[in-house]
Structure formats: structure tokens, C-alpha cells
OpenMM code with the backbone's topology and positions (N, CA, C; nanometers):
from openmm import Vec3, app, unit

residues = "UNK UNK UNK UNK UNK UNK UNK UNK UNK UNK UNK UNK UNK UNK UNK UNK UNK UNK UNK UNK UNK UNK UNK UNK UNK UNK UNK UNK UNK UNK UNK UNK UNK UNK UNK UNK UNK UNK UNK UNK UNK UNK UNK UNK UNK UNK UNK UNK UNK UNK UNK UNK UNK UNK UNK UNK UNK UNK UNK UNK UNK UNK UNK UNK UNK UNK UNK UNK UNK UNK UNK UNK UNK UNK UNK UNK UNK UNK UNK UNK UNK UNK UNK UNK UNK UNK UNK UNK UNK UNK UNK UNK UNK UNK UNK UNK UNK UNK UNK UNK UNK UNK UNK UNK UNK UNK UNK UNK UNK UNK UNK UNK UNK UNK UNK".split()
positions = [
    Vec3(-1.4236, 0.1790, -1.2313),
    Vec3(-1.3656, 0.2935, -1.1628),
    Vec3(-1.3366, 0.4059, -1.2612),
    Vec3(-1.3470, 0.5264, -1.2123),
    Vec3(-1.3153, 0.6425, -1.2938),
    Vec3(-1.1637, 0.6631, -1.2926),
    Vec3(-1.1133, 0.7341, -1.3942),
    Vec3(-0.9700, 0.7638, -1.3919),
    Vec3(-0.9317, 0.8331, -1.2611),
    Vec3(-0.8216, 0.7966, -1.2072),
    Vec3(-0.7643, 0.8534, -1.0851),
    Vec3(-0.8334, 0.8089, -0.9567),
    Vec3(-0.9355, 0.7236, -0.9636),
    Vec3(-0.9984, 0.6737, -0.8415),
    Vec3(-0.8977, 0.5988, -0.7545),
    Vec3(-0.8144, 0.5152, -0.8171),
    Vec3(-0.7130, 0.4427, -0.7397),
    Vec3(-0.6193, 0.5393, -0.6687),
    Vec3(-0.5772, 0.6445, -0.7383),
    Vec3(-0.4870, 0.7421, -0.6774),
    Vec3(-0.5532, 0.8110, -0.5585),
    Vec3(-0.6786, 0.8482, -0.5745),
    Vec3(-0.7505, 0.9155, -0.4665),
    Vec3(-0.7677, 0.8218, -0.3469),
    Vec3(-0.8060, 0.6983, -0.3730),
    Vec3(-0.8218, 0.6025, -0.2633),
    Vec3(-0.6891, 0.5796, -0.1918),
    Vec3(-0.5819, 0.5658, -0.2681),
    Vec3(-0.4490, 0.5471, -0.2096),
    Vec3(-0.4141, 0.6654, -0.1190),
    Vec3(-0.4337, 0.7871, -0.1681),
    Vec3(-0.3991, 0.9052, -0.0890),
    Vec3(-0.4834, 0.9175, 0.0369),
    Vec3(-0.6108, 0.8829, 0.0269),
    Vec3(-0.6969, 0.8875, 0.1456),
    Vec3(-0.6486, 0.7887, 0.2515),
    Vec3(-0.6149, 0.6681, 0.2089),
    Vec3(-0.5653, 0.5684, 0.3040),
    Vec3(-0.4283, 0.6064, 0.3581),
    Vec3(-0.3438, 0.6592, 0.2733),
    Vec3(-0.2095, 0.6981, 0.3143),
    Vec3(-0.2138, 0.8065, 0.4212),
    Vec3(-0.2995, 0.9051, 0.4001),
    Vec3(-0.3068, 1.0179, 0.4929),
    Vec3(-0.4026, 0.9934, 0.6093),
    Vec3(-0.4865, 0.8922, 0.5970),
    Vec3(-0.5822, 0.8631, 0.7033),
    Vec3(-0.7029, 0.9548, 0.7016),
    Vec3(-0.7258, 1.0237, 0.5916),
    Vec3(-0.8415, 1.1121, 0.5810),
    Vec3(-0.9403, 1.0553, 0.4804),
    Vec3(-1.0650, 1.0481, 0.5173),
    Vec3(-1.1671, 0.9956, 0.4271),
    Vec3(-1.1581, 0.8456, 0.4073),
    Vec3(-1.0986, 0.7778, 0.5044),
    Vec3(-1.0809, 0.6329, 0.4914),
    Vec3(-1.2134, 0.5585, 0.4843),
    Vec3(-1.3131, 0.6096, 0.5545),
    Vec3(-1.4415, 0.5398, 0.5584),
    Vec3(-1.5003, 0.5227, 0.4193),
    Vec3(-1.4895, 0.6259, 0.3367),
    Vec3(-1.5451, 0.6165, 0.2022),
    Vec3(-1.4682, 0.5136, 0.1190),
    Vec3(-1.3384, 0.5051, 0.1379),
    Vec3(-1.2585, 0.4061, 0.0654),
    Vec3(-1.2969, 0.2655, 0.1095),
    Vec3(-1.3106, 0.2473, 0.2391),
    Vec3(-1.3468, 0.1150, 0.2910),
    Vec3(-1.4842, 0.0732, 0.2402),
    Vec3(-1.5781, 0.1679, 0.2355),
    Vec3(-1.7108, 0.1388, 0.1803),
    Vec3(-1.7014, 0.1008, 0.0331),
    Vec3(-1.6199, 0.1747, -0.0422),
    Vec3(-1.6020, 0.1457, -0.1848),
    Vec3(-1.5424, 0.0073, -0.2057),
    Vec3(-1.4463, -0.0297, -0.1236),
    Vec3(-1.3829, -0.1609, -0.1366),
    Vec3(-1.4822, -0.2734, -0.1079),
    Vec3(-1.5688, -0.2503, -0.0099),
    Vec3(-1.6688, -0.3508, 0.0266),
    Vec3(-1.7728, -0.3707, -0.0829),
    Vec3(-1.8094, -0.2611, -0.1492),
    Vec3(-1.9196, -0.2690, -0.2447),
    Vec3(-1.8755, -0.2803, -0.3907),
    Vec3(-1.7451, -0.2769, -0.4152),
    Vec3(-1.6973, -0.2795, -0.5539),
    Vec3(-1.7239, -0.4154, -0.6193),
    Vec3(-1.7814, -0.4141, -0.7391),
    Vec3(-1.8019, -0.5399, -0.8112),
    Vec3(-1.6688, -0.5937, -0.8626),
    Vec3(-1.6600, -0.7227, -0.8806),
    Vec3(-1.5380, -0.7842, -0.9333),
    Vec3(-1.5196, -0.7403, -1.0785),
    Vec3(-1.4004, -0.6901, -1.1081),
    Vec3(-1.3715, -0.6427, -1.2440),
    Vec3(-1.2496, -0.7104, -1.3035),
    Vec3(-1.1827, -0.7921, -1.2255),
    Vec3(-1.0589, -0.8528, -1.2719),
    Vec3(-0.9369, -0.7674, -1.2407),
    Vec3(-0.9590, -0.6437, -1.1954),
    Vec3(-0.8489, -0.5534, -1.1630),
    Vec3(-0.8091, -0.5601, -1.0154),
    Vec3(-0.8779, -0.6427, -0.9369),
    Vec3(-0.8542, -0.6476, -0.7929),
    Vec3(-0.7109, -0.6844, -0.7577),
    Vec3(-0.6452, -0.7580, -0.8464),
    Vec3(-0.5104, -0.8048, -0.8154),
    Vec3(-0.4027, -0.7282, -0.8915),
    Vec3(-0.4392, -0.6131, -0.9480),
    Vec3(-0.3377, -0.5275, -1.0095),
    Vec3(-0.2540, -0.4683, -0.8961),
    Vec3(-0.1294, -0.4311, -0.9232),
    Vec3(-0.0473, -0.3736, -0.8156),
    Vec3(-0.1115, -0.2532, -0.7480),
    Vec3(-0.1746, -0.1644, -0.8251),
    Vec3(-0.2339, -0.0448, -0.7644),
    Vec3(-0.3524, -0.0789, -0.6742),
    Vec3(-0.4342, -0.1758, -0.7136),
    Vec3(-0.5465, -0.2171, -0.6278),
    Vec3(-0.4945, -0.2970, -0.5082),
    Vec3(-0.3898, -0.3748, -0.5306),
    Vec3(-0.3324, -0.4535, -0.4214),
    Vec3(-0.2784, -0.3661, -0.3100),
    Vec3(-0.2087, -0.2581, -0.3465),
    Vec3(-0.1536, -0.1701, -0.2427),
    Vec3(-0.2659, -0.1004, -0.1674),
    Vec3(-0.3747, -0.0686, -0.2365),
    Vec3(-0.4899, -0.0078, -0.1694),
    Vec3(-0.5498, -0.1065, -0.0693),
    Vec3(-0.5662, -0.2301, -0.1107),
    Vec3(-0.6238, -0.3309, -0.0209),
    Vec3(-0.5304, -0.3605, 0.0972),
    Vec3(-0.4000, -0.3679, 0.0712),
    Vec3(-0.3036, -0.3932, 0.1798),
    Vec3(-0.3018, -0.2774, 0.2787),
    Vec3(-0.3054, -0.1561, 0.2274),
    Vec3(-0.3044, -0.0382, 0.3132),
    Vec3(-0.4352, -0.0258, 0.3913),
    Vec3(-0.5467, -0.0576, 0.3269),
    Vec3(-0.6765, -0.0537, 0.3964),
    Vec3(-0.6781, -0.1544, 0.5103),
    Vec3(-0.6306, -0.2744, 0.4857),
    Vec3(-0.6267, -0.3754, 0.5916),
    Vec3(-0.5361, -0.3295, 0.7054),
    Vec3(-0.4218, -0.2717, 0.6722),
    Vec3(-0.3291, -0.2212, 0.7736),
    Vec3(-0.3956, -0.1134, 0.8586),
    Vec3(-0.4630, -0.0201, 0.7932),
    Vec3(-0.5292, 0.0897, 0.8656),
    Vec3(-0.6410, 0.0384, 0.9564),
    Vec3(-0.6983, -0.0760, 0.9212),
    Vec3(-0.8047, -0.1356, 1.0028),
    Vec3(-0.7482, -0.2294, 1.1105),
    Vec3(-0.6162, -0.2403, 1.1178),
    Vec3(-0.5541, -0.3258, 1.2180),
    Vec3(-0.5540, -0.4733, 1.1821),
    Vec3(-0.5813, -0.5035, 1.0570),
    Vec3(-0.5845, -0.6426, 1.0115),
    Vec3(-0.4486, -0.6776, 0.9500),
    Vec3(-0.3495, -0.7009, 1.0368),
    Vec3(-0.2129, -0.7203, 0.9899),
    Vec3(-0.1963, -0.8454, 0.9048),
    Vec3(-0.2656, -0.9513, 0.9389),
    Vec3(-0.2531, -1.0740, 0.8605),
    Vec3(-0.3002, -1.0491, 0.7166),
    Vec3(-0.4173, -0.9900, 0.7019),
    Vec3(-0.4705, -0.9614, 0.5679),
    Vec3(-0.3805, -0.8621, 0.4939),
    Vec3(-0.3306, -0.7619, 0.5652),
    Vec3(-0.2411, -0.6645, 0.5046),
    Vec3(-0.1160, -0.7338, 0.4506),
    Vec3(-0.0593, -0.8223, 0.5306),
    Vec3(0.0597, -0.8953, 0.4883),
    Vec3(0.0347, -0.9854, 0.3691),
    Vec3(-0.0826, -1.0483, 0.3666),
    Vec3(-0.1159, -1.1360, 0.2534),
    Vec3(-0.1297, -1.0555, 0.1246),
    Vec3(-0.1989, -0.9419, 0.1329),
    Vec3(-0.2116, -0.8568, 0.0147),
    Vec3(-0.0749, -0.8055, -0.0270),
    Vec3(0.0037, -0.7565, 0.0689),
    Vec3(0.1350, -0.6999, 0.0369),
    Vec3(0.2258, -0.8035, -0.0294),
    Vec3(0.2231, -0.9248, 0.0208),
    Vec3(0.3091, -1.0303, -0.0340),
    Vec3(0.2705, -1.0680, -0.1766),
    Vec3(0.1478, -1.0377, -0.2156),
    Vec3(0.1014, -1.0747, -0.3505),
    Vec3(0.1322, -0.9687, -0.4563),
    Vec3(0.1903, -0.8571, -0.4156),
    Vec3(0.2115, -0.7440, -0.5060),
    Vec3(0.3519, -0.7482, -0.5659),
    Vec3(0.3584, -0.7287, -0.6971),
    Vec3(0.4872, -0.7152, -0.7658),
    Vec3(0.5298, -0.5688, -0.7530),
    Vec3(0.6358, -0.5414, -0.6780),
    Vec3(0.6755, -0.4014, -0.6575),
    Vec3(0.7139, -0.3296, -0.7864),
    Vec3(0.7550, -0.4035, -0.8880),
    Vec3(0.7935, -0.3402, -1.0148),
    Vec3(0.6759, -0.2687, -1.0801),
    Vec3(0.5532, -0.3059, -1.0437),
    Vec3(0.4350, -0.2442, -1.1022),
    Vec3(0.3870, -0.1209, -1.0287),
    Vec3(0.4647, -0.0746, -0.9295),
    Vec3(0.4233, 0.0397, -0.8484),
    Vec3(0.5169, 0.1584, -0.8670),
    Vec3(0.4638, 0.2805, -0.8550),
    Vec3(0.5511, 0.3976, -0.8523),
    Vec3(0.6338, 0.3995, -0.7230),
    Vec3(0.7339, 0.4828, -0.7185),
    Vec3(0.8292, 0.4864, -0.6075),
    Vec3(0.7631, 0.4987, -0.4706),
    Vec3(0.6735, 0.5931, -0.4542),
    Vec3(0.6101, 0.6134, -0.3237),
    Vec3(0.5318, 0.4921, -0.2776),
    Vec3(0.4607, 0.4299, -0.3685),
    Vec3(0.3833, 0.3112, -0.3333),
    Vec3(0.4749, 0.1931, -0.3022),
    Vec3(0.5919, 0.1878, -0.3658),
    Vec3(0.6886, 0.0835, -0.3312),
    Vec3(0.7385, 0.1031, -0.1884),
    Vec3(0.7578, 0.2277, -0.1477),
    Vec3(0.7995, 0.2560, -0.0100),
    Vec3(0.6925, 0.2112, 0.0890),
    Vec3(0.5670, 0.2386, 0.0563),
    Vec3(0.4563, 0.1954, 0.1425),
    Vec3(0.4515, 0.0435, 0.1479),
    Vec3(0.4662, -0.0210, 0.0336),
    Vec3(0.4682, -0.1669, 0.0296),
    Vec3(0.5797, -0.2214, 0.1182),
    Vec3(0.6975, -0.1621, 0.1102),
    Vec3(0.8095, -0.2080, 0.1927),
    Vec3(0.7765, -0.1952, 0.3412),
    Vec3(0.7161, -0.0847, 0.3800),
    Vec3(0.6776, -0.0665, 0.5199),
    Vec3(0.5752, -0.1687, 0.5652),
    Vec3(0.4774, -0.1957, 0.4792),
    Vec3(0.3750, -0.2953, 0.5124),
    Vec3(0.4370, -0.4345, 0.5263),
    Vec3(0.5278, -0.4671, 0.4359),
    Vec3(0.5941, -0.5979, 0.4442),
    Vec3(0.6738, -0.6089, 0.5738),
    Vec3(0.7462, -0.5037, 0.6087),
    Vec3(0.8254, -0.5058, 0.7320),
    Vec3(0.7368, -0.5212, 0.8547),
    Vec3(0.6262, -0.4504, 0.8560),
    Vec3(0.5361, -0.4559, 0.9718),
    Vec3(0.4655, -0.5905, 0.9848),
    Vec3(0.4653, -0.6683, 0.8793),
    Vec3(0.3963, -0.7977, 0.8835),
    Vec3(0.4966, -0.9139, 0.8780),
    Vec3(0.6214, -0.8864, 0.9189),
    Vec3(0.7190, -0.9928, 0.9363),
    Vec3(0.7995, -1.0318, 0.8141),
    Vec3(0.7944, -0.9526, 0.7117),
    Vec3(0.8692, -0.9851, 0.5888),
    Vec3(0.9818, -0.8823, 0.5678),
    Vec3(1.0680, -0.8732, 0.6676),
    Vec3(1.1730, -0.7711, 0.6700),
    Vec3(1.2705, -0.7831, 0.5530),
    Vec3(1.3098, -0.9023, 0.5168),
    Vec3(1.4059, -0.9191, 0.4071),
    Vec3(1.3475, -0.8690, 0.2760),
    Vec3(1.2222, -0.9048, 0.2483),
    Vec3(1.1558, -0.8551, 0.1272),
    Vec3(1.1471, -0.7028, 0.1302),
    Vec3(1.1153, -0.6488, 0.2473),
    Vec3(1.1032, -0.5037, 0.2624),
    Vec3(1.2358, -0.4348, 0.2317),
    Vec3(1.3442, -0.4885, 0.2840),
    Vec3(1.4751, -0.4274, 0.2618),
    Vec3(1.5170, -0.4349, 0.1150),
    Vec3(1.4823, -0.5424, 0.0483),
    Vec3(1.5139, -0.5538, -0.0954),
    Vec3(1.4450, -0.4438, -0.1758),
    Vec3(1.3251, -0.4087, -0.1342),
    Vec3(1.2514, -0.3030, -0.2044),
    Vec3(1.3061, -0.1659, -0.1680),
    Vec3(1.3215, -0.1421, -0.0393),
    Vec3(1.3547, -0.0077, 0.0090),
    Vec3(1.4977, 0.0336, -0.0282),
    Vec3(1.5866, -0.0624, -0.0480),
    Vec3(1.7249, -0.0261, -0.0822),
    Vec3(1.7344, 0.0404, -0.2195),
    Vec3(1.6320, 0.0288, -0.3007),
    Vec3(1.6311, 0.0873, -0.4350),
    Vec3(1.5543, 0.2191, -0.4406),
    Vec3(1.5174, 0.2721, -0.3245),
    Vec3(1.4341, 0.3920, -0.3186),
    Vec3(1.5111, 0.5054, -0.2513),
    Vec3(1.5023, 0.6238, -0.3090),
    Vec3(1.5581, 0.7430, -0.2463),
    Vec3(1.4491, 0.8085, -0.1621),
    Vec3(1.4741, 0.8227, -0.0342),
    Vec3(1.3762, 0.8846, 0.0546),
    Vec3(1.3400, 1.0266, 0.0156),
    Vec3(1.4282, 1.0933, -0.0573),
    Vec3(1.4033, 1.2319, -0.0983),
    Vec3(1.2885, 1.2436, -0.1982),
    Vec3(1.2501, 1.1329, -0.2592),
    Vec3(1.1447, 1.1354, -0.3617),
    Vec3(1.0057, 1.1081, -0.3040),
    Vec3(0.9952, 1.0961, -0.1736),
    Vec3(0.8702, 1.0517, -0.1103),
    Vec3(0.7960, 1.1661, -0.0433),
    Vec3(0.6647, 1.1507, -0.0346),
    Vec3(0.5854, 1.2432, 0.0469),
    Vec3(0.6144, 1.2126, 0.1935),
    Vec3(0.5834, 1.3027, 0.2842),
    Vec3(0.6069, 1.2726, 0.4260),
    Vec3(0.5352, 1.1448, 0.4732),
    Vec3(0.4145, 1.1212, 0.4249),
    Vec3(0.3413, 1.0013, 0.4654),
    Vec3(0.4077, 0.8751, 0.4114),
    Vec3(0.4544, 0.8801, 0.2877),
    Vec3(0.5241, 0.7655, 0.2304),
    Vec3(0.6574, 0.7429, 0.3015),
    Vec3(0.7220, 0.8522, 0.3408),
    Vec3(0.8498, 0.8417, 0.4108),
    Vec3(0.8350, 0.7681, 0.5440),
    Vec3(0.7210, 0.7838, 0.6103),
    Vec3(0.6973, 0.7098, 0.7357),
    Vec3(0.7027, 0.5587, 0.7113),
    Vec3(0.6437, 0.5140, 0.6027),
    Vec3(0.6473, 0.3708, 0.5687),
    Vec3(0.7882, 0.3289, 0.5283),
    Vec3(0.8581, 0.4152, 0.4591),
    Vec3(0.9978, 0.3916, 0.4220),
    Vec3(1.0811, 0.3655, 0.5474),
    Vec3(1.0631, 0.4506, 0.6484),
    Vec3(1.1353, 0.4335, 0.7747),
    Vec3(1.0947, 0.3066, 0.8479),
    Vec3(0.9680, 0.2694, 0.8373),
    Vec3(0.9228, 0.1434, 0.8991),
    Vec3(0.9994, 0.0257, 0.8410),
    Vec3(1.0281, 0.0319, 0.7122),
    Vec3(1.0987, -0.0783, 0.6450),
    Vec3(1.2450, -0.0843, 0.6868),
    Vec3(1.2995, 0.0268, 0.7338),
    Vec3(1.4411, 0.0320, 0.7718),
    Vec3(1.4658, -0.0005, 0.9184),
    Vec3(1.3634, -0.0200, 0.9960),
    Vec3(1.3811, -0.0514, 1.1394),
    Vec3(1.4424, -0.1859, 1.1590),
] * unit.nanometer
topology = app.Topology()
chain = topology.addChain("A")
for resn in residues:
    res = topology.addResidue(resn, chain)
    for name in ("N", "CA", "C"):
        topology.addAtom(name, app.Element.getBySymbol(name[0]), res)
């Protein structure tokens, strides 16, 4: 991957724009050993969520160490965990996040974790 590819893929999935290209990239990406890094994990969890695959989204989300993510991605992770039945884990993450530091799209996931 080129520098910032993960960031671009994350933003496309977060905003719902250009998702098809991200999904194609995920399908065709060769194994590099980076698939289970926190940044790749959140991309895979978010992609599964956007495709309506809640079980897969929850499995990816549960495998991510939130300490390895920036604030906004931790908020998204918390929302994904909450939506897939892991409310306690979601609340543990979201209680350490200030909503004022999030983009509007990340804030939606933050609110999902607080329901």
C-alpha cells in the first residue's frame, strides 16, 4: 500500500463515498502481514458493516486493540462494537473520547455506542 492508502480507504468507508473501490481493493489485496493491524482491522470491520455483514463486522471489531487507533477511529470502533452486541466494550472505549474531537461521520458512530 502507498502512504495514506489506509486513511483514504477509511474515509471513503466512513462517508459512504467511493466504497466500491475500497471493497475491490480489499478483495484483491495480497497478504502482507498487515491485515490485522488496528488500522486495517477498522477498515475491514467498517467495510463489513457497510455491506450489512454484522457478524463479520463484529468479529473484526472485537479483534482490534483500540489503543492502536486515533480518537476518531476509536469512536467508530465503539459504534461497531455496540451495533454488534458488545455494548460494554463499546462503552469502555467511548467513555474516554470527547465528542468534540470527532468529524460528523465519526460522531454518528460515537452516538451509536451511547445508545
